[in-house]
N, C-alpha and C positions, 0 to 999 in steps of 0.2 A: 374502536379508536385506540384502546390500550395496545392491541396487537400491532397497529401501525407504528405507534411510538416505540414499542419494544423492538420492532424491526429496524426502525431508524437508528436506534442506539446500537444495535448489533452491527449494522452496516457502517455506521460512523466509527465504531471501534476497529473494524477491519481496515478501513481506509485511513485510520490515524487521525480522524477529525478531533478537534478539541472538545472535550467534555468538561463540564463544570458541575461540582457537587457541593452542597452546603454541608459543612462539617458540624457535628454536634446534634443533628436532628436525625430521626429515624427515616423520615421521608426525604429521599434524594431528589433534588431538582436537576434535571438533565437539560442541557442546552446544546443543540446541534445547529451549526451555522452553515448556511448555504454559501457557496463561494460567489458572493456578490458584494458590492460596496455597501448596500443597505441591508445587511444581514439582520434578521430578527430572531429573538429567542423563539424556541419552538412553541411555547405556550401563547405567543402573540401571533402566530401564523394562522392564516385561514386554512380551511380544509383543502382547498385547491392548491395552496402553496405547499402544504405538507406533502400532498400527493406528487407534485412536480419535483420537490426535493428528493423524495423517496425514489422516484423513477430515475432521476439523474444519478443518484448514488448507486443504484443497481446497475445502470449502464457502465459506470466507471469501475465496478467491482472486478478485481482480477487484472486490471490494467495498471500500467505504471504511469502516474501523472507526470506532467512536464517538470515538476519540482524534483523528480527522481527519488521521492520518498514514499515508502510503503510500510505500513504498520509501524510508523515512527522511526524507521531506519533509512538512511540514505544508501542507495544502491551503488556504492563505490567503495573501494578499499580492499581490505584483506578478507578473503573468503575461505571458509573451511567446508569441504564436501563431507557430509555425514550420512549415515543410514537411518538414524533415529533422532528425534527432537530437533528438527530444523526450524529456522526462523521462516524460511520460504521453501515451498515446493516449486521446482522449476522444470519446465519442459523445453528441450531443444527442438527448434523448428528450422526449416530451410527458407520459409517465406512468411511474411506478415508477422514479425515478432513484436512483442510489446516493448522489448529492450534489446538493443544491439550491444554485445559485450566483446571487449578486447582483453585477452589475457596478457598481462604485462609482468615484467620481473622487478620493476621499480616504479615508484611514484604513481600509485593508483589513486590519483587525486581528482578525477573528473567522473561524471556520471557514466557508467558503463565500463569503466576501467577496473578490472578485478585482478587481484594477485592471489594465487593459491598459497595457503599457509596450513600448517598442522597445529599451530597453537596461537592463542590470542587473536581470534578473528574479529572483524567488525560485525559480521553476520554469518550464519550457517545456511547452506542450501542442501536440498536433497533432490536428486534427479528422479523425475516421475514421468510416466507415459500418459497418465490421465489425471484430471482434476488439479491442474497446477494453479499456483497463485498468479504466476505470469509466465510468459514464454520468452525465450531468448534465441538469438542467432549469433553464433560466433563469427566475428568479423576481424579483418586485419587493419582496417582504418575506419574512421568516423564512428566511434562508439556513442551510445546515448539513446535517448528516447526517440522513436521514429517520428 
């Protein structure tokens, strides 16, 4: 049971899910919310609900949600391409991307619109060929989540 809860916390942190911890105590209370209107704290979930939540989070791992936010960062704006210490590892594909990206020179204000910069980026990426955080396809129109 502790392994399941630990896995839920790790997956929640990867997806940027809200976590709550009580300050001033040694024992932290972790609260993971399933994306539903009637979200329950994890300690009030039944075993079946915990398993369903865990499976749902594992399926969504590595994909860009409709909110266009991953690991607490919105995937729009100024991007710096780095070789080390990236915020995201990204793989370029020709079909079935998680995110369609359009490189722009001004106003990268919507999901999937990125502007290359060398300083003061909103987030940093590293090009990889395996184990990406998400995949992208470079497009000339209609950027965003597929």
